[in-house]
N, C-alpha and C positions, 0 to 999 in steps of 0.2 A: 178396689175402692167400692164401697157399698153405695148404691144409688139411693137417692132420697126416698123414693117410693118403697123400696125394699126395707129401708131403715124403719119407716113408719109401720109397715106390716110386722116387722120383728117386734117392735115395741107393743103393738096391739096384741100379739101372741103372748108376750111376756107379762102383760098386765092383767091376765086372767086372775080373778080373785083379789084385785087391788081395790082400794076404796074409791068411792065416787069422786073424791077430790083428785086422786091420781089419774082417774079416767078423764077428767076434764083437762088435765095437762096434755093428754094425747092430741087434743084438738089443735094445740099450738105447734105448728110445723117446725119451728126452730128449736123447741125445747129439747127433743132427743139429741139432735146434732150438737147443740151447745153443751149438753150434759156429757156426752162422749168426749168432746174436745177438752172440756175441763178435766175430766178423769185422766185422759192421756197425757196431760201436761203435769200431772202430779208426780212427785218423786216418792215412790212407794217402796218401802223396804220389802224385800221378797221373802218374808218369813212365812213359810208354808203352814205353820201351826197357828197363826193368828189371823187367818183370812176371814173366818166368820165373825170374829170379834171386830175386825176392822170395818167390815160392811155394816155391822150393827151400829157402830159408833158414827158412821158417815151416811146413814140412810136418809137423814134430812137434807144433806147436800146433794145426794145422788138418788132420789127416790125411784126413778125408772130403772136405773142400773141395779139398785138394791133388789127390786123384784126379780130380775134375772138371777142375781147372785143367790138369793134365797131359794129360788126354784132349782137351779142347776148345781149348786154346791152341795145339795142334799143327796145327790146321786152318788151311790157308792162306786168307787173306782176299781173294785175288785169283784170277782165272781166266786170267791171262795165259799161264801155262805150258800149260794145256789148250788155249787158243786157238792157241798156236804149234804144238802137236801136230796139231790139226785142219788148220791151214794147210799144214803139211809133208805130211800125208796127202793133201790135195787136190792138191799139186804132184807127188806120187808117182804118182797115178793120172791118166793122160792118154789121149789117143787111141791112142798107141802101146803102152800098157801095159794093155790091156783084159783080157788073159788072166791077170793076177795074181790069185791066190786071196786071200781075206781073211787067211789065216795069213801068206802071204808079205808082204802089205802091212804087217801088224803087225810082222813081223821087220825089214823095211826101216826102219820108223819107229823101232823100238827102237834099231837100230844108228845111225841118223842122230841121234837125240836124245842118245845117249850116246857119240858119236864122240870127244868130248874126253877120255873116260876110257880109250879104247883105245890 
């Protein structure tokens, strides 16, 4: 069980970049606890493809939890893109390209990874 002080500090961290109206809600000690309890009582369909849309539609009902959802649901659950970047960097650096500086390698990788946009 999360203690009340820990809950307040979690909401303070999650509210970075929220509006001043949302920040004023943080002063009310019961607001985060009540919002979490209301959310836990809901019968939510577990459709993984509609999570972001659900939060967007319910952000007025759960403004503090929406801030968390918007922040943490944006994190990619896979490392495939970073692995591809390291792989491309490894193929960029070879026996014939030992004089490239770190900045040049970064620039080549950025160009290569975004070549479809050029």
